C-alpha positions in Angstrom: 174.2 252.2 53.4 175.0 252.4 49.7 172.0 253.8 47.9 169.8 252.1 50.6 170.9 248.7 49.2 173.5 246.2 50.3 176.7 245.8 48.3 176.9 242.2 47.4 180.3 240.8 46.6 180.0 237.4 44.9 183.3 235.9 45.7 182.2 232.3 44.9 184.5 230.2 42.8 183.3 226.9 41.5 185.8 224.1 41.8 184.5 220.6 41.0 180.9 221.9 41.4 181.5 223.2 44.9 181.4 226.8 46.0 185.0 227.4 47.2 184.7 230.8 48.7 182.1 232.7 50.7 179.6 235.1 49.2 179.5 238.4 51.1 177.0 241.2 51.3 178.1 244.4 52.9 176.1 247.0 54.8 176.9 250.3 56.5 175.4 251.4 59.7 174.5 255.0 60.4 177.7 255.1 62.5 179.7 254.2 59.4 180.5 250.7 60.6 180.8 248.2 57.8 178.6 245.1 58.5 178.8 241.8 56.8 176.4 238.9 55.9 178.3 235.9 54.7 177.1 232.7 52.9 179.6 230.1 53.8 181.2 227.9 51.1 179.6 224.6 50.4 181.0 221.7 52.4 182.9 219.2 50.2 180.5 216.4 49.3 177.4 218.3 50.6 174.0 217.9 49.1 172.3 221.4 49.0 168.9 222.2 47.5 167.8 225.1 45.3 165.7 226.1 48.4 168.9 226.3 50.5 170.5 228.7 48.0 167.4 230.8 47.7 167.1 231.3 51.5 170.8 232.1 51.8 170.4 234.9 49.3 167.2 236.2 50.9 168.8 236.3 54.3 171.9 238.2 53.0 169.7 240.7 51.2 168.1 241.9 54.5 169.2 245.4 55.3 168.7 246.2 59.0 168.6 249.9 58.1 165.8 249.8 55.5 163.4 252.0 57.4 160.4 251.0 55.3 160.8 247.2 55.3 162.8 246.0 58.3 162.4 246.3 62.1 164.4 244.6 64.8 162.7 243.4 68.0 164.2 241.7 71.1 163.3 238.1 71.5 162.1 238.0 75.1 160.5 234.5 75.2 162.2 231.2 75.7 165.6 231.1 77.4 168.1 232.8 75.1 168.3 236.4 73.9 168.1 237.1 70.2 166.8 239.6 67.7 163.7 239.0 65.6 163.9 240.5 62.1 160.4 241.6 61.2 158.8 242.6 57.9 157.1 245.9 58.4 156.2 246.6 54.7 152.5 246.1 55.3 152.3 247.6 58.8 151.8 251.3 57.7 154.5 252.2 60.3 158.0 253.4 60.0 160.9 251.4 61.5 161.1 253.8 64.4 157.3 253.6 65.1 157.3 249.8 64.8 160.2 249.3 67.1 158.7 251.7 69.7 155.7 249.4 70.1 155.5 247.5 73.5 154.6 244.4 71.5 157.8 244.5 69.4 159.6 241.4 70.6 157.0 240.3 73.1 155.9 237.2 71.2 156.3 235.2 68.1 154.8 236.9 65.0 153.8 235.9 61.5 155.7 238.9 60.2 159.0 237.5 61.5 161.5 236.8 58.6 164.4 235.3 60.5 166.3 235.4 63.8 169.6 237.1 64.4 171.2 234.9 67.1 174.5 235.8 68.8 176.6 233.7 71.2 175.7 234.0 75.0 177.5 232.0 77.6 177.8 233.8 80.9 176.6 233.3 84.5 172.9 232.6 84.6 172.3 232.2 80.9 171.1 229.1 79.0 174.1 228.6 76.7 174.1 229.7 73.0 176.9 229.5 70.5 176.3 231.0 67.1 178.7 228.8 65.1 176.7 225.8 66.2 173.8 226.7 63.8 176.2 227.0 60.9 177.9 223.6 61.8 174.5 221.8 61.9 173.4 223.3 58.7 176.5 222.5 56.6 177.3 219.1 58.2 173.6 218.0 57.8 174.1 218.6 54.1 177.3 216.6 54.2 175.3 213.7 55.6 172.4 214.3 53.1 170.2 214.1 56.2 166.5 213.4 56.1 165.9 215.5 59.2 165.3 219.1 58.3 167.9 221.5 59.6 167.4 225.2 58.7 169.7 227.3 56.6 172.0 229.6 58.5 174.3 232.5 57.4 176.9 234.6 59.2 175.9 238.1 60.1 177.6 241.0 62.0 176.1 244.2 63.2 177.3 247.5 64.6 177.2 246.9 68.4 176.1 250.5 69.1 173.3 250.3 66.6 172.1 247.0 68.1 172.4 248.4 71.6 170.3 251.4 70.7 167.6 249.6 68.8 167.4 246.2 70.6 169.4 245.6 73.8 168.5 248.8 75.5 164.8 248.2 74.9 165.1 244.6 76.1 166.9 245.7 79.3 164.9 248.7 80.2 161.3 247.8 79.3 160.8 244.4 77.9 162.9 242.0 79.9 162.6 238.3 79.1 160.0 236.1 80.6 162.5 233.5 81.9 165.4 234.2 84.3 167.9 232.9 81.7 166.5 235.2 79.0 166.7 238.1 81.4 170.3 237.3 82.4 171.2 237.1 78.7 169.9 240.5 78.0 171.6 241.9 81.1 175.0 240.6 79.9 174.4 241.8 76.3 173.4 245.3 77.6 176.6 245.5 79.5 178.9 243.9 76.9 177.8 246.2 74.0 178.9 249.2 76.1 182.0 247.5 77.4 183.1 244.5 75.2 185.9 243.5 77.5 183.3 242.6 80.2 182.3 239.6 78.0 184.7 236.6 78.1 185.8 235.2 75.8 185.3 238.5 73.9 186.1 236.9 70.5 182.9 234.7 70.8 180.6 237.7 70.7 182.5 240.5 69.0 184.4 241.0 65.8 188.2 241.5 66.2 187.9 245.3 66.3 185.2 245.0 69.0 182.9 247.3 67.0 180.4 244.7 66.1 178.6 241.7 67.5 178.3 238.7 65.2 176.1 235.7 65.0 173.8 234.0 62.5 170.6 234.7 60.6 168.6 231.5 60.9 165.1 230.5 60.2 163.3 227.3 61.1 159.9 226.7 62.6 157.7 223.7 63.3 155.5 222.4 66.1 157.0 220.9 69.2 156.8 217.1 69.4 155.1 215.6 72.4 156.1 212.4 74.2 156.0 210.5 70.9 159.5 211.7 70.0 160.7 214.1 72.8 159.9 211.5 75.4 158.1 212.1 78.7 160.9 214.5 80.0 160.7 213.3 83.6 163.6 215.5 84.7 166.3 217.8 83.1 169.6 216.2 82.2 170.4 212.5 82.0 166.8 211.6 82.9 165.1 213.2 79.9 167.8 211.9 77.6 167.1 208.4 78.8 163.4 209.0 78.4 164.1 210.0 74.8 165.6 206.6 74.2 162.4 204.9 75.4 160.2 206.4 72.7 158.8 204.0 70.0 161.2 205.0 67.2 164.3 204.9 69.4 163.3 201.6 70.9 163.0 200.3 67.4 166.5 201.5 66.7 167.7 199.6 69.8 166.1 196.3 68.6 168.3 193.7 67.0 165.4 192.4 65.0 165.0 193.0 61.2 163.4 196.3 60.4 159.7 195.4 60.3 159.9 193.4 63.5 162.0 196.1 65.2 159.3 198.6 64.3 156.6 196.5 66.0 158.8 195.9 69.0 159.5 199.6 69.3 155.7 200.4 69.2 154.8 197.7 71.7 157.5 198.7 74.2 157.1 202.4 73.8 153.4 202.5 74.2 153.6 200.7 77.5 154.1 204.2 78.9 150.6 205.8 79.1 151.9 209.3 78.2 153.7 208.0 75.1 150.7 206.0 74.1 148.4 209.0 74.4 150.8 211.1 72.3 151.1 208.4 69.6 147.3 208.6 69.1 146.8 205.0 68.1 150.2 204.1 66.7 152.2 204.9 63.6 152.6 203.4 60.1 155.8 201.4 59.2 156.6 204.3 56.9 156.4 206.9 59.7 158.5 204.7 62.0 161.2 204.1 59.4 161.5 207.8 58.7 161.7 208.6 62.4 164.4 206.0 62.8 166.6 207.4 60.1 166.1 211.0 61.4 167.0 209.9 65.0 170.3 208.3 63.8 171.2 211.6 62.1 170.2 213.6 65.2 172.2 211.4 67.5 175.4 211.4 65.3 175.3 215.2 64.9 174.6 215.8 68.5 177.4 213.6 69.6 179.9 215.2 67.3 178.9 218.8 68.4 178.4 218.0 72.1 174.8 219.3 72.0 173.5 219.9 75.5 169.9 221.1 74.8 168.2 218.7 72.3 165.4 217.0 74.2 162.3 219.2 74.2 163.7 221.0 71.2 162.6 218.6 68.5 159.8 219.8 66.2 157.8 218.6 63.3 155.8 219.6 60.2 153.1 217.5 58.6 154.3 216.3 55.2 152.3 214.2 52.7 154.3 211.9 50.4 152.9 210.1 47.3 154.1 208.0 44.4 152.4 208.4 41.0 151.8 205.7 38.4 155.3 206.5 36.9 157.0 205.9 40.2 157.7 209.6 40.8 157.7 210.5 44.5 156.2 213.9 45.4 156.0 215.6 48.7 154.3 218.7 50.0 153.8 220.4 53.4 150.4 220.3 55.0 149.5 223.5 56.8 148.4 222.1 60.1 149.6 222.3 63.7 147.5 219.6 65.2 149.1 217.0 67.4 149.6 213.4 66.3 146.7 212.3 68.5 144.3 214.4 66.3 145.9 213.7 62.9 142.7 212.2 61.5 141.2 215.7 61.5 143.9 217.0 59.0 142.3 217.7 55.6 144.5 216.1 53.0 145.2 217.8 49.7 144.6 215.9 46.5 147.7 214.0 45.3 148.5 211.7 42.4 148.9 208.4 44.1 148.3 207.0 47.6 148.9 209.7 50.3 151.3 209.0 53.1 150.9 211.6 55.8 153.7 211.8 58.3 155.4 214.0 60.9 158.7 215.2 59.4 161.2 216.1 62.0 162.6 219.7 62.2 165.6 220.7 64.2 165.1 224.4 64.5 167.1 225.0 67.7 170.7 224.0 67.2 172.6 226.7 69.1 173.9 224.8 72.1 176.6 222.7 70.4 180.1 223.2 69.0 181.5 224.3 72.4 182.5 222.6 75.7 178.9 221.9 76.6 177.6 218.8 78.4 177.4 216.0 75.8 174.2 214.2 76.8 174.3 212.0 73.8 177.7 210.7 74.9 176.8 210.6 78.7 173.7 208.5 78.1 175.4 206.2 75.5 172.8 206.8 72.7 175.1 205.7 69.9 176.0 202.4 71.6 172.4 201.4 71.5 171.8 202.0 67.7 171.2 198.7 65.7 169.9 200.2 62.4 171.3 202.8 60.1 171.3 204.0 56.5 174.5 202.9 54.7 175.2 206.4 53.4 175.0 207.8 56.9 177.5 205.3 58.2 179.7 205.7 55.1 179.8 209.5 55.5 180.6 209.3 59.2 183.6 207.0 58.6 184.8 209.2 55.7 184.4 212.4 57.8 186.4 210.9 60.7 189.2 209.7 58.4 189.4 213.2 56.8 189.4 215.1 60.1 192.0 212.9 61.7 194.3 213.2 58.6 193.7 216.9 58.3 192.1 216.6 54.8 189.8 218.9 52.9 186.9 218.6 55.4 189.2 219.4 58.3 190.5 222.5 56.4 186.9 223.5 55.6 185.8 223.3 59.2 188.9 225.1 60.4 188.5 227.9 57.9 184.8 228.7 58.1 183.3 228.4 61.7 185.5 230.6 63.9 186.3 227.7 66.2 189.2 228.0 68.5 191.7 225.2 68.9 190.0 223.6 71.8 186.6 223.6 70.0 188.1 222.2 66.8 190.0 219.5 68.8 186.8 218.6 70.6 184.9 218.0 67.3 187.7 215.8 66.1 187.7 213.8 69.3 183.9 213.3 69.3 183.8 212.4 65.6 186.5 209.8 66.2 184.5 208.4 69.2 181.2 208.3 67.2 182.8 206.5 64.3 184.5 204.1 66.6 181.3 203.2 68.5 179.4 202.4 65.3 182.3 200.6 63.8 182.5 198.4 66.9 178.8 197.6 66.6 179.2 196.8 63.0 182.2 194.5 63.6 180.2 192.7 66.3 177.5 191.9 63.7 174.9 194.0 65.5 174.4 196.9 63.0 171.8 196.5 60.3 172.1 198.6 57.1 168.3 198.8 56.5 167.2 202.4 56.9 166.3 204.5 53.9 165.1 208.0 53.0 161.3 208.6 52.5 161.8 208.7 48.7 163.8 205.4 48.8 161.2 203.8 51.0 158.3 204.7 48.7 160.2 203.5 45.7 160.6 200.1 47.3 164.1 200.3 48.7 163.7 198.3 51.9 166.2 195.5 51.5 168.9 195.1 54.1 172.4 195.4 52.7 175.8 194.4 54.0 179.0 196.6 54.1 182.6 196.5 55.0 182.8 198.0 58.5 186.2 199.6 57.8 185.7 200.7 54.2 181.9 201.0 53.6 
């Protein structure tokens, strides 16, 4: 530690409005190991918000060794191991006292600031790859996605310090509630004492084997029910096919113009009683159109990154949109966790204009991609069924594929920033090429409609279907 504060090295160089180099904050553990938090450079062409930059800076200002403000607790719920970074400034406890509590890491807490997630892919574990969260964050900004994908930054930590404060506690007294979570902690407990026991070692440890590394990532939201996640009849192909029989995905599959496709999707989807119950009486055209755009983005990203664990991990937050008399669109979060079937009980804040309350999709769990996982989007042919898309989404996919295949600036960006090995990078290129080819073929066959828009565009009246050159959109 340097005066109990991180040393922040601002190495960013602006070229054409883009951050060309990483911003790095350095910390020193009690063992004298130099740790690093790294804000990755902006992806060329990416659309980042002021909120993105603010969160990146906040995450990289977190000092794990600040004994009055920060505590680390093992995440023992769900399937994968991880570390919860808690704010203890109002607890009246020291770091040591807080971390000694039996409740530290036993459940989700309002004091949690962020998760520190490392890779974990060994026998009996659920499959977690830390670069995946970084890939989803930056590529979603490249696509200017409507779906909300949380900010993620790189973080390393002294393996011995993590072992003493987190892994040993998880292993000896607070083992996970699921078998996969327990297996993950068992592997981490062993690996932090003997790095060579984890293979491939480079996916969990820094080159000197003195630190583990992963991401600091936030997120949050309420888990969708059958209205978006589907009925989840069985793990694997079955639940991914169920996902494609939800109202919004059925609307995406319809060849009809947008308004008729929405009605067709609702009628077909609500034939399933579980879906109908979760829908709670249907959905507005605005809600359906937003869902449709979000689902195209999810499907494309999941295909490119070979995501194996999407269904059941799609969340939402209630958002209210409005347009004032000057045509200015505003939006604000509504603090409610009620299900769609009870949305009429949500108290609406006063807004300037007609309120439009919708569920806005959150992808908070993006750590099972980027590696040689089972690509369920590909296996169940989701992209082949899409008949509606936003023109910019299509255009960005075609441009991304052209750049990756020709080893352009996007290729160099991905190669330099995500610690992918040659096989993983090659897989991303292959799946991007396949995704672009599938949608281009649909376009050339005259079966792809460019009629989806962002919420802001929809409320401003942008609903007209447009045409585009399939090869050079």
